[in-house]
Gaussian input, Z-matrix of N, CA and C with variables (Angstrom, degrees):
# hf/3-21g

backbone

0 1
 N
 C     1     B1
 C     2     B2     1     A1
 N     3     B3     2     A2     1     D1
 C     4     B4     3     A3     2     D2
 C     5     B5     4     A4     3     D3
 N     6     B6     5     A5     4     D4
 C     7     B7     6     A6     5     D5
 C     8     B8     7     A7     6     D6
 N     9     B9     8     A8     7     D7
 C    10    B10     9     A9     8     D8
 C    11    B11    10    A10     9     D9
 N    12    B12    11    A11    10    D10
 C    13    B13    12    A12    11    D11
 C    14    B14    13    A13    12    D12
 N    15    B15    14    A14    13    D13
 C    16    B16    15    A15    14    D14
 C    17    B17    16    A16    15    D15
 N    18    B18    17    A17    16    D16
 C    19    B19    18    A18    17    D17
 C    20    B20    19    A19    18    D18
 N    21    B21    20    A20    19    D19
 C    22    B22    21    A21    20    D20
 C    23    B23    22    A22    21    D21
 N    24    B24    23    A23    22    D22
 C    25    B25    24    A24    23    D23
 C    26    B26    25    A25    24    D24
 N    27    B27    26    A26    25    D25
 C    28    B28    27    A27    26    D26
 C    29    B29    28    A28    27    D27
 N    30    B30    29    A29    28    D28
 C    31    B31    30    A30    29    D29
 C    32    B32    31    A31    30    D30
 N    33    B33    32    A32    31    D31
 C    34    B34    33    A33    32    D32
 C    35    B35    34    A34    33    D33
 N    36    B36    35    A35    34    D34
 C    37    B37    36    A36    35    D35
 C    38    B38    37    A37    36    D36
 N    39    B39    38    A38    37    D37
 C    40    B40    39    A39    38    D38
 C    41    B41    40    A40    39    D39
 N    42    B42    41    A41    40    D40
 C    43    B43    42    A42    41    D41
 C    44    B44    43    A43    42    D42
 N    45    B45    44    A44    43    D43
 C    46    B46    45    A45    44    D44
 C    47    B47    46    A46    45    D45
 N    48    B48    47    A47    46    D46
 C    49    B49    48    A48    47    D47
 C    50    B50    49    A49    48    D48
 N    51    B51    50    A50    49    D49
 C    52    B52    51    A51    50    D50
 C    53    B53    52    A52    51    D51
 N    54    B54    53    A53    52    D52
 C    55    B55    54    A54    53    D53
 C    56    B56    55    A55    54    D54
 N    57    B57    56    A56    55    D55
 C    58    B58    57    A57    56    D56
 C    59    B59    58    A58    57    D57
 N    60    B60    59    A59    58    D58
 C    61    B61    60    A60    59    D59
 C    62    B62    61    A61    60    D60
 N    63    B63    62    A62    61    D61
 C    64    B64    63    A63    62    D62
 C    65    B65    64    A64    63    D63
 N    66    B66    65    A65    64    D64
 C    67    B67    66    A66    65    D65
 C    68    B68    67    A67    66    D66
 N    69    B69    68    A68    67    D67
 C    70    B70    69    A69    68    D68
 C    71    B71    70    A70    69    D69
 N    72    B72    71    A71    70    D70
 C    73    B73    72    A72    71    D71
 C    74    B74    73    A73    72    D72
 N    75    B75    74    A74    73    D73
 C    76    B76    75    A75    74    D74
 C    77    B77    76    A76    75    D75
 N    78    B78    77    A77    76    D76
 C    79    B79    78    A78    77    D77
 C    80    B80    79    A79    78    D78
 N    81    B81    80    A80    79    D79
 C    82    B82    81    A81    80    D80
 C    83    B83    82    A82    81    D81
 N    84    B84    83    A83    82    D82
 C    85    B85    84    A84    83    D83
 C    86    B86    85    A85    84    D84
 N    87    B87    86    A86    85    D85
 C    88    B88    87    A87    86    D86
 C    89    B89    88    A88    87    D87
 N    90    B90    89    A89    88    D88
 C    91    B91    90    A90    89    D89
 C    92    B92    91    A91    90    D90
 N    93    B93    92    A92    91    D91
 C    94    B94    93    A93    92    D92
 C    95    B95    94    A94    93    D93
 N    96    B96    95    A95    94    D94
 C    97    B97    96    A96    95    D95
 C    98    B98    97    A97    96    D96
 N    99    B99    98    A98    97    D97
 C   100   B100    99    A99    98    D98
 C   101   B101   100   A100    99    D99
 N   102   B102   101   A101   100   D100
 C   103   B103   102   A102   101   D101
 C   104   B104   103   A103   102   D102
 N   105   B105   104   A104   103   D103
 C   106   B106   105   A105   104   D104
 C   107   B107   106   A106   105   D105
 N   108   B108   107   A107   106   D106
 C   109   B109   108   A108   107   D107
 C   110   B110   109   A109   108   D108
 N   111   B111   110   A110   109   D109
 C   112   B112   111   A111   110   D110
 C   113   B113   112   A112   111   D111
 N   114   B114   113   A113   112   D112
 C   115   B115   114   A114   113   D113
 C   116   B116   115   A115   114   D114
 N   117   B117   116   A116   115   D115
 C   118   B118   117   A117   116   D116
 C   119   B119   118   A118   117   D117
 N   120   B120   119   A119   118   D118
 C   121   B121   120   A120   119   D119
 C   122   B122   121   A121   120   D120
 N   123   B123   122   A122   121   D121
 C   124   B124   123   A123   122   D122
 C   125   B125   124   A124   123   D123
 N   126   B126   125   A125   124   D124
 C   127   B127   126   A126   125   D125
 C   128   B128   127   A127   126   D126
 N   129   B129   128   A128   127   D127
 C   130   B130   129   A129   128   D128
 C   131   B131   130   A130   129   D129
 N   132   B132   131   A131   130   D130
 C   133   B133   132   A132   131   D131
 C   134   B134   133   A133   132   D132
 N   135   B135   134   A134   133   D133
 C   136   B136   135   A135   134   D134
 C   137   B137   136   A136   135   D135
 N   138   B138   137   A137   136   D136
 C   139   B139   138   A138   137   D137
 C   140   B140   139   A139   138   D138
 N   141   B141   140   A140   139   D139
 C   142   B142   141   A141   140   D140
 C   143   B143   142   A142   141   D141
 N   144   B144   143   A143   142   D142
 C   145   B145   144   A144   143   D143
 C   146   B146   145   A145   144   D144
 N   147   B147   146   A146   145   D145
 C   148   B148   147   A147   146   D146
 C   149   B149   148   A148   147   D147
 N   150   B150   149   A149   148   D148
 C   151   B151   150   A150   149   D149
 C   152   B152   151   A151   150   D150
 N   153   B153   152   A152   151   D151
 C   154   B154   153   A153   152   D152
 C   155   B155   154   A154   153   D153
 N   156   B156   155   A155   154   D154
 C   157   B157   156   A156   155   D155
 C   158   B158   157   A157   156   D156
 N   159   B159   158   A158   157   D157
 C   160   B160   159   A159   158   D158
 C   161   B161   160   A160   159   D159
 N   162   B162   161   A161   160   D160
 C   163   B163   162   A162   161   D161
 C   164   B164   163   A163   162   D162
 N   165   B165   164   A164   163   D163
 C   166   B166   165   A165   164   D164
 C   167   B167   166   A166   165   D165
 N   168   B168   167   A167   166   D166
 C   169   B169   168   A168   167   D167
 C   170   B170   169   A169   168   D168
 N   171   B171   170   A170   169   D169
 C   172   B172   171   A171   170   D170
 C   173   B173   172   A172   171   D171
 N   174   B174   173   A173   172   D172
 C   175   B175   174   A174   173   D173
 C   176   B176   175   A175   174   D174
 N   177   B177   176   A176   175   D175
 C   178   B178   177   A177   176   D176
 C   179   B179   178   A178   177   D177
 N   180   B180   179   A179   178   D178
 C   181   B181   180   A180   179   D179
 C   182   B182   181   A181   180   D180
 N   183   B183   182   A182   181   D181
 C   184   B184   183   A183   182   D182
 C   185   B185   184   A184   183   D183
 N   186   B186   185   A185   184   D184
 C   187   B187   186   A186   185   D185
 C   188   B188   187   A187   186   D186
 N   189   B189   188   A188   187   D187
 C   190   B190   189   A189   188   D188
 C   191   B191   190   A190   189   D189
 N   192   B192   191   A191   190   D190
 C   193   B193   192   A192   191   D191
 C   194   B194   193   A193   192   D192
 N   195   B195   194   A194   193   D193
 C   196   B196   195   A195   194   D194
 C   197   B197   196   A196   195   D195
 N   198   B198   197   A197   196   D196
 C   199   B199   198   A198   197   D197
 C   200   B200   199   A199   198   D198
 N   201   B201   200   A200   199   D199
 C   202   B202   201   A201   200   D200
 C   203   B203   202   A202   201   D201
 N   204   B204   203   A203   202   D202
 C   205   B205   204   A204   203   D203
 C   206   B206   205   A205   204   D204
 N   207   B207   206   A206   205   D205
 C   208   B208   207   A207   206   D206
 C   209   B209   208   A208   207   D207
 N   210   B210   209   A209   208   D208
 C   211   B211   210   A210   209   D209
 C   212   B212   211   A211   210   D210
 N   213   B213   212   A212   211   D211
 C   214   B214   213   A213   212   D212
 C   215   B215   214   A214   213   D213
 N   216   B216   215   A215   214   D214
 C   217   B217   216   A216   215   D215
 C   218   B218   217   A217   216   D216
 N   219   B219   218   A218   217   D217
 C   220   B220   219   A219   218   D218
 C   221   B221   220   A220   219   D219
 N   222   B222   221   A221   220   D220
 C   223   B223   222   A222   221   D221
 C   224   B224   223   A223   222   D222
 N   225   B225   224   A224   223   D223
 C   226   B226   225   A225   224   D224
 C   227   B227   226   A226   225   D225
 N   228   B228   227   A227   226   D226
 C   229   B229   228   A228   227   D227
 C   230   B230   229   A229   228   D228
 N   231   B231   230   A230   229   D229
 C   232   B232   231   A231   230   D230
 C   233   B233   232   A232   231   D231
 N   234   B234   233   A233   232   D232
 C   235   B235   234   A234   233   D233
 C   236   B236   235   A235   234   D234
 N   237   B237   236   A236   235   D235
 C   238   B238   237   A237   236   D236
 C   239   B239   238   A238   237   D237
 N   240   B240   239   A239   238   D238
 C   241   B241   240   A240   239   D239
 C   242   B242   241   A241   240   D240
 N   243   B243   242   A242   241   D241
 C   244   B244   243   A243   242   D242
 C   245   B245   244   A244   243   D243
 N   246   B246   245   A245   244   D244
 C   247   B247   246   A246   245   D245
 C   248   B248   247   A247   246   D246
 N   249   B249   248   A248   247   D247
 C   250   B250   249   A249   248   D248
 C   251   B251   250   A250   249   D249
 N   252   B252   251   A251   250   D250
 C   253   B253   252   A252   251   D251
 C   254   B254   253   A253   252   D252
 N   255   B255   254   A254   253   D253
 C   256   B256   255   A255   254   D254
 C   257   B257   256   A256   255   D255
 N   258   B258   257   A257   256   D256
 C   259   B259   258   A258   257   D257
 C   260   B260   259   A259   258   D258
 N   261   B261   260   A260   259   D259
 C   262   B262   261   A261   260   D260
 C   263   B263   262   A262   261   D261
 N   264   B264   263   A263   262   D262
 C   265   B265   264   A264   263   D263
 C   266   B266   265   A265   264   D264

   B1=1.4518
   B2=1.5307
   B3=1.3012
   B4=1.4623
   B5=1.5210
   B6=1.3238
   B7=1.4575
   B8=1.5178
   B9=1.3194
   B10=1.4524
   B11=1.5174
   B12=1.3208
   B13=1.4607
   B14=1.5160
   B15=1.2985
   B16=1.4690
   B17=1.5192
   B18=1.3151
   B19=1.4559
   B20=1.5216
   B21=1.3255
   B22=1.4669
   B23=1.5239
   B24=1.3040
   B25=1.4596
   B26=1.5271
   B27=1.3101
   B28=1.4694
   B29=1.5246
   B30=1.3148
   B31=1.4651
   B32=1.5199
   B33=1.3451
   B34=1.4674
   B35=1.5250
   B36=1.3347
   B37=1.4580
   B38=1.5225
   B39=1.3188
   B40=1.4594
   B41=1.5276
   B42=1.3235
   B43=1.4658
   B44=1.5239
   B45=1.3288
   B46=1.4646
   B47=1.5246
   B48=1.3226
   B49=1.4611
   B50=1.5216
   B51=1.3086
   B52=1.4577
   B53=1.5339
   B54=1.3352
   B55=1.4717
   B56=1.5213
   B57=1.3230
   B58=1.4670
   B59=1.5221
   B60=1.3220
   B61=1.4640
   B62=1.5278
   B63=1.3184
   B64=1.4714
   B65=1.5250
   B66=1.3333
   B67=1.4669
   B68=1.5201
   B69=1.3330
   B70=1.4733
   B71=1.5307
   B72=1.3410
   B73=1.4692
   B74=1.5275
   B75=1.3400
   B76=1.4590
   B77=1.5145
   B78=1.3183
   B79=1.4579
   B80=1.5254
   B81=1.3254
   B82=1.4699
   B83=1.5283
   B84=1.3319
   B85=1.4557
   B86=1.5310
   B87=1.3377
   B88=1.4689
   B89=1.5224
   B90=1.3347
   B91=1.4631
   B92=1.5255
   B93=1.3265
   B94=1.4671
   B95=1.5274
   B96=1.3297
   B97=1.4620
   B98=1.5235
   B99=1.3231
   B100=1.4646
   B101=1.5222
   B102=1.3385
   B103=1.4701
   B104=1.5237
   B105=1.3282
   B106=1.4703
   B107=1.5272
   B108=1.3236
   B109=1.4689
   B110=1.5177
   B111=1.3272
   B112=1.4707
   B113=1.5260
   B114=1.3225
   B115=1.4612
   B116=1.5108
   B117=1.3261
   B118=1.4628
   B119=1.5257
   B120=1.3319
   B121=1.4719
   B122=1.5248
   B123=1.3328
   B124=1.4633
   B125=1.5275
   B126=1.3215
   B127=1.4582
   B128=1.5272
   B129=1.3133
   B130=1.4553
   B131=1.5218
   B132=1.3246
   B133=1.4528
   B134=1.5267
   B135=1.3316
   B136=1.4694
   B137=1.5307
   B138=1.3207
   B139=1.4607
   B140=1.5190
   B141=1.3330
   B142=1.4650
   B143=1.5247
   B144=1.3404
   B145=1.4677
   B146=1.5260
   B147=1.3175
   B148=1.4667
   B149=1.5246
   B150=1.3299
   B151=1.4650
   B152=1.5192
   B153=1.3256
   B154=1.4603
   B155=1.5182
   B156=1.3347
   B157=1.4665
   B158=1.5277
   B159=1.3314
   B160=1.4641
   B161=1.5246
   B162=1.3362
   B163=1.4713
   B164=1.5244
   B165=1.3289
   B166=1.4681
   B167=1.5197
   B168=1.3341
   B169=1.4603
   B170=1.5292
   B171=1.3194
   B172=1.4586
   B173=1.5313
   B174=1.3264
   B175=1.4656
   B176=1.5210
   B177=1.3306
   B178=1.4669
   B179=1.5227
   B180=1.3422
   B181=1.4662
   B182=1.5202
   B183=1.3238
   B184=1.4573
   B185=1.5331
   B186=1.3196
   B187=1.4669
   B188=1.5209
   B189=1.3336
   B190=1.4633
   B191=1.5197
   B192=1.3498
   B193=1.4739
   B194=1.5219
   B195=1.3241
   B196=1.4594
   B197=1.5252
   B198=1.3409
   B199=1.4596
   B200=1.5249
   B201=1.3042
   B202=1.4586
   B203=1.5216
   B204=1.3166
   B205=1.4626
   B206=1.5244
   B207=1.3084
   B208=1.4528
   B209=1.5202
   B210=1.2945
   B211=1.4559
   B212=1.5121
   B213=1.2998
   B214=1.4534
   B215=1.5217
   B216=1.3252
   B217=1.4615
   B218=1.5251
   B219=1.3229
   B220=1.4664
   B221=1.5252
   B222=1.3226
   B223=1.4725
   B224=1.5271
   B225=1.3295
   B226=1.4603
   B227=1.5294
   B228=1.3228
   B229=1.4639
   B230=1.5241
   B231=1.3256
   B232=1.4666
   B233=1.5190
   B234=1.3375
   B235=1.4543
   B236=1.5243
   B237=1.3349
   B238=1.4659
   B239=1.5284
   B240=1.3274
   B241=1.4641
   B242=1.5264
   B243=1.3286
   B244=1.4693
   B245=1.5263
   B246=1.3247
   B247=1.4664
   B248=1.5250
   B249=1.3148
   B250=1.4614
   B251=1.5117
   B252=1.3215
   B253=1.4587
   B254=1.5320
   B255=1.2964
   B256=1.4575
   B257=1.5192
   B258=1.3363
   B259=1.4710
   B260=1.5283
   B261=1.3170
   B262=1.4638
   B263=1.5115
   B264=1.2686
   B265=1.4752
   B266=1.4766
   A1=107.80
   A2=116.36
   A3=122.24
   A4=110.94
   A5=114.91
   A6=120.10
   A7=108.78
   A8=116.04
   A9=122.39
   A10=108.91
   A11=116.31
   A12=121.11
   A13=107.88
   A14=117.08
   A15=121.27
   A16=107.75
   A17=115.54
   A18=120.80
   A19=109.99
   A20=115.41
   A21=122.86
   A22=112.74
   A23=116.82
   A24=122.34
   A25=107.87
   A26=117.00
   A27=119.42
   A28=110.48
   A29=115.29
   A30=120.26
   A31=111.13
   A32=116.18
   A33=120.70
   A34=110.97
   A35=116.66
   A36=119.43
   A37=110.97
   A38=117.44
   A39=120.42
   A40=110.89
   A41=116.68
   A42=119.55
   A43=110.74
   A44=116.95
   A45=120.19
   A46=110.47
   A47=116.79
   A48=121.28
   A49=110.57
   A50=116.78
   A51=121.03
   A52=111.59
   A53=116.04
   A54=120.26
   A55=111.26
   A56=116.15
   A57=119.70
   A58=110.44
   A59=117.08
   A60=120.37
   A61=110.26
   A62=117.01
   A63=120.53
   A64=110.66
   A65=117.06
   A66=120.56
   A67=111.55
   A68=116.01
   A69=120.81
   A70=112.54
   A71=115.76
   A72=121.91
   A73=111.21
   A74=114.35
   A75=122.29
   A76=108.15
   A77=115.35
   A78=119.10
   A79=107.76
   A80=116.58
   A81=120.48
   A82=109.06
   A83=117.40
   A84=121.08
   A85=111.30
   A86=117.44
   A87=121.15
   A88=110.93
   A89=117.49
   A90=120.54
   A91=110.45
   A92=117.05
   A93=120.86
   A94=109.94
   A95=117.25
   A96=120.58
   A97=110.94
   A98=116.72
   A99=120.84
   A100=110.40
   A101=116.65
   A102=120.32
   A103=111.06
   A104=117.40
   A105=120.30
   A106=111.33
   A107=116.61
   A108=120.04
   A109=111.38
   A110=116.04
   A111=120.02
   A112=110.66
   A113=116.88
   A114=120.57
   A115=112.15
   A116=117.12
   A117=120.66
   A118=111.11
   A119=116.79
   A120=119.92
   A121=112.05
   A122=116.19
   A123=118.69
   A124=112.27
   A125=117.34
   A126=121.29
   A127=109.63
   A128=116.23
   A129=121.06
   A130=110.03
   A131=115.50
   A132=120.50
   A133=107.80
   A134=118.01
   A135=119.22
   A136=112.77
   A137=117.27
   A138=120.20
   A139=112.19
   A140=116.98
   A141=120.68
   A142=110.74
   A143=116.85
   A144=120.04
   A145=110.50
   A146=117.09
   A147=120.42
   A148=109.44
   A149=117.06
   A150=120.64
   A151=111.90
   A152=116.33
   A153=120.90
   A154=110.77
   A155=117.12
   A156=120.58
   A157=111.53
   A158=116.96
   A159=120.00
   A160=111.20
   A161=117.35
   A162=120.16
   A163=111.14
   A164=116.72
   A165=120.29
   A166=109.62
   A167=117.57
   A168=121.32
   A169=110.71
   A170=116.72
   A171=121.20
   A172=110.60
   A173=116.95
   A174=120.84
   A175=111.19
   A176=117.32
   A177=120.74
   A178=110.67
   A179=116.00
   A180=119.26
   A181=110.87
   A182=117.36
   A183=121.88
   A184=110.61
   A185=117.12
   A186=121.23
   A187=110.31
   A188=116.68
   A189=120.67
   A190=112.23
   A191=116.66
   A192=119.71
   A193=111.00
   A194=116.24
   A195=120.44
   A196=112.45
   A197=117.21
   A198=121.24
   A199=114.20
   A200=118.06
   A201=120.38
   A202=111.17
   A203=116.40
   A204=120.16
   A205=114.94
   A206=118.68
   A207=120.16
   A208=111.25
   A209=116.04
   A210=120.93
   A211=110.28
   A212=114.61
   A213=121.15
   A214=107.87
   A215=117.46
   A216=121.01
   A217=111.82
   A218=118.03
   A219=120.45
   A220=109.71
   A221=116.64
   A222=120.40
   A223=110.72
   A224=116.51
   A225=120.09
   A226=111.50
   A227=116.88
   A228=120.89
   A229=110.61
   A230=117.18
   A231=120.00
   A232=111.10
   A233=116.92
   A234=120.48
   A235=110.67
   A236=117.11
   A237=120.73
   A238=111.11
   A239=115.71
   A240=119.20
   A241=111.61
   A242=116.77
   A243=119.45
   A244=111.41
   A245=117.70
   A246=121.80
   A247=112.54
   A248=118.13
   A249=121.17
   A250=110.24
   A251=117.03
   A252=119.28
   A253=109.31
   A254=116.23
   A255=121.30
   A256=113.92
   A257=116.20
   A258=119.30
   A259=109.20
   A260=115.36
   A261=120.16
   A262=112.78
   A263=118.35
   A264=119.93
   A265=112.23
   D1=142.27
   D2=-178.02
   D3=-79.94
   D4=160.73
   D5=174.79
   D6=-128.35
   D7=163.16
   D8=-175.59
   D9=-138.42
   D10=135.92
   D11=174.81
   D12=-107.26
   D13=130.46
   D14=178.81
   D15=-107.42
   D16=119.37
   D17=179.64
   D18=-101.44
   D19=159.82
   D20=174.74
   D21=59.72
   D22=33.59
   D23=175.86
   D24=-74.56
   D25=125.44
   D26=-178.59
   D27=-67.06
   D28=152.24
   D29=177.68
   D30=-60.06
   D31=-37.74
   D32=-179.23
   D33=-64.44
   D34=-43.57
   D35=-179.56
   D36=-67.47
   D37=-41.37
   D38=178.04
   D39=-62.34
   D40=-41.67
   D41=178.21
   D42=-63.69
   D43=-42.21
   D44=178.21
   D45=-63.32
   D46=-40.97
   D47=177.62
   D48=-60.12
   D49=-43.84
   D50=178.56
   D51=-63.84
   D52=-42.87
   D53=-179.92
   D54=-62.32
   D55=-48.53
   D56=-178.30
   D57=-65.81
   D58=-40.51
   D59=178.44
   D60=-58.76
   D61=-43.69
   D62=179.05
   D63=-64.56
   D64=-43.50
   D65=179.28
   D66=-61.69
   D67=-38.27
   D68=-177.29
   D69=-89.77
   D70=1.70
   D71=-179.89
   D72=57.58
   D73=46.23
   D74=176.84
   D75=-122.48
   D76=160.12
   D77=170.65
   D78=-73.96
   D79=163.13
   D80=177.50
   D81=-59.94
   D82=-41.73
   D83=178.88
   D84=-61.59
   D85=-45.94
   D86=179.85
   D87=-63.37
   D88=-37.69
   D89=179.02
   D90=-67.79
   D91=-42.04
   D92=178.26
   D93=-61.67
   D94=-43.57
   D95=177.39
   D96=-61.81
   D97=-41.92
   D98=178.69
   D99=-59.28
   D100=-47.71
   D101=179.17
   D102=-61.59
   D103=-42.93
   D104=179.72
   D105=-63.56
   D106=-44.81
   D107=179.67
   D108=-63.29
   D109=-44.44
   D110=179.49
   D111=-62.89
   D112=-42.83
   D113=178.43
   D114=-64.25
   D115=-39.92
   D116=179.69
   D117=-66.46
   D118=-38.01
   D119=178.84
   D120=-67.42
   D121=-35.61
   D122=-176.21
   D123=-88.09
   D124=-8.25
   D125=-179.58
   D126=-70.09
   D127=142.42
   D128=-179.07
   D129=-119.02
   D130=146.28
   D131=174.93
   D132=-75.28
   D133=163.51
   D134=177.10
   D135=-55.55
   D136=-39.38
   D137=178.67
   D138=-64.61
   D139=-39.65
   D140=177.96
   D141=-65.77
   D142=-38.63
   D143=178.78
   D144=-65.16
   D145=-41.52
   D146=178.99
   D147=-61.88
   D148=-44.54
   D149=177.79
   D150=-60.71
   D151=-41.26
   D152=178.15
   D153=-62.42
   D154=-47.20
   D155=178.78
   D156=-61.95
   D157=-38.57
   D158=178.03
   D159=-63.85
   D160=-40.94
   D161=178.07
   D162=-66.30
   D163=-41.17
   D164=178.32
   D165=-62.03
   D166=-46.94
   D167=-179.20
   D168=-62.52
   D169=-41.84
   D170=178.70
   D171=-61.98
   D172=-42.84
   D173=178.33
   D174=-63.99
   D175=-41.47
   D176=178.46
   D177=-61.63
   D178=-43.64
   D179=179.34
   D180=-64.26
   D181=-40.65
   D182=179.27
   D183=-62.77
   D184=-44.43
   D185=177.80
   D186=-63.45
   D187=-41.33
   D188=178.51
   D189=-62.19
   D190=-40.64
   D191=178.16
   D192=-66.39
   D193=-36.76
   D194=-176.69
   D195=-77.80
   D196=-40.57
   D197=-170.91
   D198=-116.29
   D199=-0.89
   D200=-177.32
   D201=91.07
   D202=176.32
   D203=-173.44
   D204=-74.21
   D205=-11.19
   D206=-178.68
   D207=85.88
   D208=-170.09
   D209=-178.13
   D210=-121.82
   D211=152.91
   D212=177.99
   D213=-81.06
   D214=116.19
   D215=-175.58
   D216=-63.59
   D217=-30.78
   D218=179.00
   D219=-62.61
   D220=-44.04
   D221=178.77
   D222=-62.78
   D223=-42.55
   D224=179.75
   D225=-62.19
   D226=-44.89
   D227=-179.13
   D228=-64.35
   D229=-42.55
   D230=178.74
   D231=-62.87
   D232=-41.05
   D233=178.96
   D234=-64.44
   D235=-43.06
   D236=179.33
   D237=-63.09
   D238=-42.45
   D239=-179.61
   D240=-66.67
   D241=-35.74
   D242=-179.00
   D243=-70.96
   D244=-20.97
   D245=-179.48
   D246=-89.46
   D247=-4.33
   D248=178.66
   D249=-67.69
   D250=145.98
   D251=174.74
   D252=-60.63
   D253=137.15
   D254=178.82
   D255=82.83
   D256=7.00
   D257=179.06
   D258=-71.09
   D259=142.55
   D260=-178.71
   D261=-88.37
   D262=5.73
   D263=-178.19
   D264=-95.86

């Protein structure tokens, strides 16, 4: 089995690794492996990311066609703030 040396690990990250390992009742090495495996599984290739963005954009367009363009939250917040008692607007 291969091994890996990690250099320049920040003190904060090492401390967090130790804390989580203790909480999960794992060794620091087992916790690091868990994080690496989880990160590798969730990592996407550039092609997968493009496909994901295309699906998100398609869903947004579909929702927009069905429900309209929505409202600008900045305008809503400004209107709500201007209606507060004591507002200077």
